[in-house]
N, C-alpha and C positions, 0 to 999 in steps of 0.2 A: 503494499500499500502504501503511495507517495506520502509524503508530508507536507503538500505544499496548500497555500491558504483555501484553494476552492476544493481540496479533497476536504477539508473540517466543514467549510462553511455546504458544502454538499450534504455531510452526514447531518449537520444541524437542521438545513432546510428538511430534509427526507423526516428524521425522526423529531423534532424541537417539536412539534403540537401534541404529539403523544405523549413525547415528555413532560413539558408544561401539564400536561391532565393530570399524571402520575403525579408530578411534585404538589399540585393541588389538592390532592389527599394529606397532604400535612401542612400546607402552609395555610395563612390567613389570607393571603392577596394575590391575586396574578404577580405583581411585582415582586414578592417573596418567592413564586413559584418559579419566576424567571431565572433568580438569584440561585436557587436552587440547584436548577438545568447548569447555571452556568458553573458552579462549585463541581456539578458531576461531571461534567465535562472534561474540564481541566483535570480529573482524578482518570477519566476513561482512555483520554486521547493518549498518553504515552505508553499506556497498558495495553491498547485493544488488541495487539498483533500476537499476545500471548493468551489472550482469552479462547476456551474451548467454544463459543459462540458470542463474536463483537456485540451485537445488540441485545443479547439476554444481560451482556457484561453491562452495558449501557445503562439500560434499565436495574441492575443493581447500584450502580453508579449513583444514580437518582435515588432511589430510596435509600443509601447510606448517606449522603450527601444532607438528606431530608433529616433525618434521625439525628446527625451529628448539628445540625443545627436546631430541631426541637430542644438537644441535650443542652445545648447552649443557653439558649433561651431561658428554661426551665431553670438553669444554674442563675443565670439572670436575675429572672424574678424570685428566687428563694433566698437570693443576696438583699435584693429589694423590701422582701417582705420581712427578712430577718432584722432589718433595722428602722422596720415601723413597729408599733407597738400591735397587740394579737390583736385580732377583732373576734375572733372566735372565743368563745365563755368555758373553758378548758381546764380551770379550775372554781373554786369558789369566788372569789373575790379580781379586782382588778389588780390588785397588788401583789396577791398569791399568783397572777398570772402573771405578771412581770418578770415578778422574782424566780420562778421555776422555769420561764424561758430561758430567764440568765442564766440560771444554772445549767440548763442542758448547752446552753450554747459556749459556755465554759469550758464543760465538760468535753464538749464536741471537739472546740479547738486544742484541749490539751490530748487530745489523742495522736498517734504519727500518721502523717499524710496518709501514707497506703491505708491503715484502718480507716480513719477520716472519710475518703474518698467511697470506700466500700460502704461505708453505712450510707452515706447519702444516695449511694446509686440505687442500694437496695430498698432505702425506706423512702425516699424524696422521689428518685427516678422510678421505684417497681422493675427495677432486674431483676433479672435471674443471675445466680453464682455465673451461669453461663456466659451469659452479656456483660457481666460485670467483669469476667476473664476476657475476655474479646477486648473490651474497652480498654483494660487497664495492660493487656497482654500479660495477663498472670494465668495461669490453670483455673480452671474452677476451683478447684479444690483448695487453692492457696487464697482464692476471694473468701470463699467460705468460714476459712478458718481466720482469716481476717476478721471477718464480721463477726463472729464468736468473740475475739479476744476483745473485739473493741465493745462488744455487749457489755462483758466481764467489768473491763475499766471503767465504760460509762455508769453502768450500774453502782460497782465500788465510788466511783467520783462522787456521785448523786447521794449514794448515802452517808457519805462523809461530809457533804454539805450540808446535809438536813441534821446530823446530830450535833456538825460544830456550830 
């Protein structure tokens, strides 16, 4: 396959509308879907020759780019929400809510980065250990053990905070 601009533009012309439609399944707007397709195409183009089916790989790249964008957006939203006061009544009073949220945030921040990211991906991202492994490059068993260690550390830190 040639690498000239006509070739990639021909691919984009031929498959763009279907790819944008696919990306719209995850995107909130047409513009976001176009951004997803652009990200996917950047991933796809240099690796297309090694794919068993270039068209299937292109669609997989769109799905992956959309998932990555959703994860980034979810992380951004979580960071923004963590900076805002809690809106839901998780505890008896607003003071207890704030104190408990702060305690959880302190305990989470104290975890090693690898454990913290697994907890966030599992609880807030709702990923499986397999998905966490794929996202982090670690085996699923490693993700599961990091999660167990993190929960034990969080439990201990929150109990000490309550007693202290």
